[in-house]
C-alpha positions, -999 to 999 in steps of 0.1 A, spaced: 241 590 -124 269 579 -99 295 606 -80 329 592 -68 345 609 -44 384 610 -31 391 610 7 415 639 18 448 629 36 446 658 60 417 684 66 424 718 84 391 736 100 405 769 87 401 756 52 362 764 57 344 794 56 330 801 90 297 817 75 288 783 60 257 773 79 260 737 77 298 739 91 282 764 121 257 739 127 281 711 133 302 733 151 275 743 177 254 710 183 281 684 177 313 697 180 325 690 146 352 718 136 348 704 99 330 685 72 346 662 46 338 670 10 317 638 8 299 653 39 296 687 22 284 672 -11 256 651 6 244 677 28 243 701 -2 221 675 -23 195 674 2 193 715 11 191 720 -28 168 693 -33 146 707 -4 147 742 -16 137 736 -50 110 716 -39 95 737 -7 92 776 1 113 795 21 93 790 52 97 753 49 57 747 38 53 724 7 43 739 -26 12 715 -30 -9 690 -11 2 664 -31 33 650 -42 63 678 -43 71 690 -78 108 689 -83 130 713 -105 144 697 -136 178 713 -125 181 695 -94 200 665 -109 196 642 -79 160 651 -80 157 645 -39 165 607 -44 200 598 -34 219 565 -21 251 577 -5 276 551 1 302 560 27 328 538 44 319 530 84 330 558 106 333 582 76 303 606 90 272 593 76 248 603 106 260 641 102 250 640 68 212 638 78 216 649 110 229 685 101 202 692 76 178 684 101 186 716 116 186 736 86 155 721 70 122 735 79 103 703 86 111 675 105 135 645 95 122 611 98 155 585 105 147 549 100 173 524 117 173 487 119 182 480 155 171 493 185 209 495 199 215 518 171 182 538 178 194 540 214 227 550 206 218 578 181 192 592 208 220 594 236 242 611 211 216 635 198 205 645 236 244 652 239 242 677 215 211 691 226 190 683 198 156 669 212 141 637 191 111 616 193 117 579 194 91 555 180 96 515 186 76 486 192 63 478 223 61 511 237 32 523 260 4 546 253 22 575 277 56 570 258 41 575 225 23 607 238 55 620 249 70 615 218 43 636 201 46 665 227 84 667 217 72 669 181 48 695 191 75 714 209 98 715 181 119 687 177 134 682 145 142 645 142 118 614 146 137 581 149 115 549 140 121 515 128 105 501 96 82 477 116 64 505 138 58 525 105 38 495 92 13 510 120 -16 531 96 -26 553 129 7 561 137 17 569 101 -12 591 97 -3 613 128 34 618 116 23 626 83 6 657 101 43 668 111 55 681 75 82 656 71 106 672 50 134 647 44 133 608 48 166 590 59 171 551 57 203 544 75 220 509 68 199 506 35 217 476 26 191 457 51 165 464 24 181 435 6 196 416 32 167 413 56 137 424 34 136 392 12 140 369 47 128 378 82 119 416 81 95 424 53 82 455 68 116 468 46 98 459 13 70 484 25 92 513 30 85 524 -6 52 527 -1 57 543 34 80 571 16 51 578 -7 24 581 17 46 606 36 54 626 6 86 637 14 103 661 -10 140 644 2 148 607 6 183 596 12 195 558 18 230 555 37 249 527 38 286 515 41 282 482 23 268 473 -10 275 453 -40 261 464 -74 232 440 -69 222 454 -34 221 488 -51 196 476 -75 179 462 -51 178 492 -27 169 514 -60 141 494 -69 124 492 -36 129 527 -22 131 547 -54 115 529 -83 148 521 -99 155 557 -103 182 570 -79 213 592 -81 243 576 -62 273 590 -40 299 569 -40 333 573 -17 361 549 -14 350 519 2 383 509 16 389 517 54 428 514 52 432 515 91 416 482 96 439 452 90 419 421 80 432 385 93 418 349 87 434 324 115 427 290 107 418 272 139 404 236 151 385 250 181 372 285 177 363 296 212 399 284 226 410 308 199 389 337 207 397 331 243 435 335 235 427 364 212 407 379 240 437 382 260 465 387 240 448 413 211 444 449 219 410 460 237 380 473 238 371 443 218 339 429 200 333 392 194 308 386 168 288 354 173 261 337 152 239 326 176 225 341 212 236 310 230 271 311 216 275 351 224 264 339 262 286 310 261 319 326 249 312 355 273 311 328 301 345 312 288 361 343 292 346 356 325 357 320 338 393 326 325 400 362 333 372 375 358 336 382 361 341 419 348 363 414 318 334 405 293 299 406 288 272 392 264 247 412 240 218 401 220 183 408 211 167 385 237 177 409 265 153 432 286 156 467 274 171 477 310 195 451 304 205 463 269 207 498 283 232 487 310 257 467 287 255 493 261 266 517 289 292 493 304 309 488 272 308 528 258 325 539 289 350 507 292 387 511 279 397 474 285 366 453 279 355 425 257 316 423 243 303 390 228 273 400 210 252 392 178 248 413 150 219 429 173 246 452 183 266 457 149 254 484 126 262 523 137 271 518 170 294 548 176 321 534 198 355 550 185 382 533 200 373 494 194 405 482 184 397 447 178 369 427 161 366 389 160 340 370 142 335 338 158 315 327 130 317 341 94 285 361 78 270 348 48 279 378 31 309 403 25 287 431 28 278 418 64 312 412 73 326 448 62 298 462 83 306 445 112 344 446 111 337 482 105 331 487 142 366 488 148 388 519 144 364 548 142 387 571 156 411 564 128 436 544 149 445 509 135 420 481 142 423 445 137 396 425 119 401 388 127 377 359 112 385 325 129 378 297 102 376 257 104 371 226 83 333 231 93 333 265 75 348 250 45 323 224 42 294 249 46 307 274 21 317 248 -5 278 246 -12 272 280 -24 280 284 -60 309 301 -74 289 332 -86 269 334 -57 274 363 -30 274 337 -3 307 321 -20 329 358 -15 337 345 22 346 314 10 372 328 -14 382 357 12 392 330 40 411 304 15 422 326 -14 459 334 -16 452 367 -31 448 398 -9 419 396 14 413 433 12 409 432 -25 388 404 -24 364 424 -2 364 454 -27 358 434 -56 325 420 -44 318 452 -35 328 465 -72 351 491 -60 385 497 -77 418 485 -68 433 494 -35 469 493 -24 470 469 7 474 488 41 474 455 61 460 420 56 478 388 65 485 377 30 503 404 20 521 409 53 534 372 47 547 382 14 562 411 26 580 386 54 588 362 27 608 391 9 624 406 40 636 368 51 651 365 12 667 394 16 680 386 50 691 349 36 712 369 7 726 393 31 735 367 57 751 342 29 772 372 16 783 377 50 792 343 58 812 339 28 831 370 37 833 362 71 843 324 64 880 338 56 904 336 85 910 353 112 872 356 114 858 322 107 857 311 141 837 340 156 813 337 126 805 304 135 798 312 172 775 341 163 737 334 165 710 352 149 684 360 175 671 389 156 666 371 125 627 371 109 634 334 101 629 327 137 601 349 143 565 331 154 537 348 173 528 328 203 493 333 201 492 317 166 510 287 174 487 280 200 454 286 180 468 264 153 457 231 170 453 210 139 486 224 125 506 216 154 489 178 153 500 175 118 535 187 122 537 163 152 526 133 129 548 144 100 579 146 121 570 113 139 562 93 108 539 62 118 549 62 154 518 75 173 485 61 180 455 82 185 454 77 224 494 86 225 490 114 203 461 129 221 478 125 256 511 143 243 495 173 224 470 180 251 500 181 278 521 200 259 499 226 246 481 230 276 515 240 294 519 269 270 480 282 275 484 280 312 510 309 307 483 333 292 449 320 308 462 304 340 438 272 331 437 244 305 415 252 280 424 222 250 402 194 257 394 155 244 366 170 222 391 201 208 414 169 197 387 149 182 375 182 159 410 186 152 419 151 139 382 152 120 396 183 102 426 168 93 411 135 81 386 156 60 410 177 44 430 143 34 461 154 50 463 123 73 452 88 73 445 60 102 469 28 90 454 -10 88 476 -37 91 506 -43 102 506 -6 115 469 -8 124 454 24 146 489 42 137 486 76 122 507 91 92 503 119 72 490 113 34 520 117 9 511 141 -20 526 124 -57 535 145 -82 513 148 -114 521 128 -140 521 137 -178 504 115 -201 534 107 -223 552 97 -191 527 70 -184 528 57 -218 568 56 -215 567 37 -182 540 14 -197 564 3 -222 594 0 -200 574 -23 -179 565 -44 -214 599 -45 -225 611 -58 -188 585 -84 -188 594 -97 -223 633 -99 -211 623 -115 -180 604 -142 -203 637 -146 -225 660 -150 -194 641 -184 -184 639 -194 -218 676 -189 -226 690 -204 -193 708 -230 -211 730 -203 -232 750 -184 -205 770 -162 -229 734 -148 -236 716 -147 -204 746 -121 -191 736 -96 -220 698 -100 -214 701 -97 -175 724 -67 -179 695 -52 -203 670 -61 -174 688 -46 -145 693 -13 -169 654 -11 -174 648 -20 -140 671 12 -125 653 34 -149 617 23 -140 632 28 -104 637 66 -112 603 71 -126 592 66 -90 555 52 -104 539 34 -71 518 11 -99 550 0 -117 567 -9 -86 540 -30 -74 536 -48 -106 573 -53 -105 572 -71 -70 544 -91 -83 
């Protein structure tokens, strides 16, 4: 069974009754003045399932597995799909205050656990945290909090594999198990975190009457995998609109991703997260930015840092208003910094679910945020290895397809079609329409004003505000390979590799110094850009007699079979006429007619513009 919920446009706190226990708890502990319809539905499902399985005082009816009533349609087992920033955490934090037992919340990342612990402490909600690497005193302090009445347990899958810890937790009457970022069951459980595949057995041993899996991104295949692992294939799905209209998607093709990210960190809005594929790339990117803009401009974050370092960086970024964080996916899921304005991906994630999850870190306060994916020819080569119908091919389609970026992601999640609120493809289409309309109006105006006495005045007028001449400087500077291609195309076969590198690096670095104060383009960047153009078959290095010169590859129009056949027949006829010309040289009056026919056919073949035919004619 599946429920679909529409997002409302505006919500007023007066629309809700003040005697609603969920709303009162949200206002008192978390400062939430209202609950959205999808939050109220999920909370109602949790409370109804619990009340049907437990007595009013919160004790379970039986010592074994709970007996659920048939009239509870979700049967205490549901998967909740809500977009990032839609308030998933409130859907299990608020019921935790109302249920009789303890709520166990399972998180995938230590950073997310620390963030939720901080938020709960700020709301005056005591929680017990269990994670790997804790000392015996820390474990005892966590159990003391439970004995004092703590309502929420925060843990990760690996720590729950400890048999003795799980036995002690079962003695605290766990009434609700919530699995946050449940798509990790499919993303990570089958690869490097097998503990996720044991969650089904852990849930069965705990015997909680209510189990809820929360995620923001899940394709139909991922949903089936979550349902099989956690619920034995039987789960109720609560789904809302997966689209985040305030996030605008962009793909920027560049020869050097680091240089592009360096420019974007200066020109785009901040606070900003730059997601990197590896720890070393995160550290290197942060050092590049600090070298250009100052030591306090950027930090790096990954799972290899010590606990004190992580806490220090988390607090620095959470309180900063103009900062850049270079991080791996260890900082991605669920971190609730609401005012992130730009999310840049230095390396493309392998799946659409991972990309949407990380891009969703931006704009959690409802304001517009940009999600920018940097793409180069190496990514094209890497993602071409995946089959067209595989999950990994979605990111290739997202980056290379001429269709709407937003709809490509929604199709991967099995969501309905949505009107695009912002992506570079749709924005370019709007600009093209604007240019076309401007051209029409400009030509109409030019035709009218070409009549005296306005003709001279109109010719002197310039169109500074025309969208025809609008160009973002950062895009020009990032498109190094495009700049090189335009240089080669305009110059024909004039440049050698050395002269082209000299002029390109000199001109581009002169522009870049206006943004960064330093030269960022180097010899290796030029080599990488040139290699990409050669890989895409856009340019070629000539041989004799223009050895070493570079020119663009000219693409000829496709030839239809019947045109080829026609050319072949013309060629045969022309050869036959030339043979007759040699034979009839002693007959002048007939030679003229044959020569006339030969010239006619030669002109006709020239109009066909077939290089193969021209070569045969020269021979």
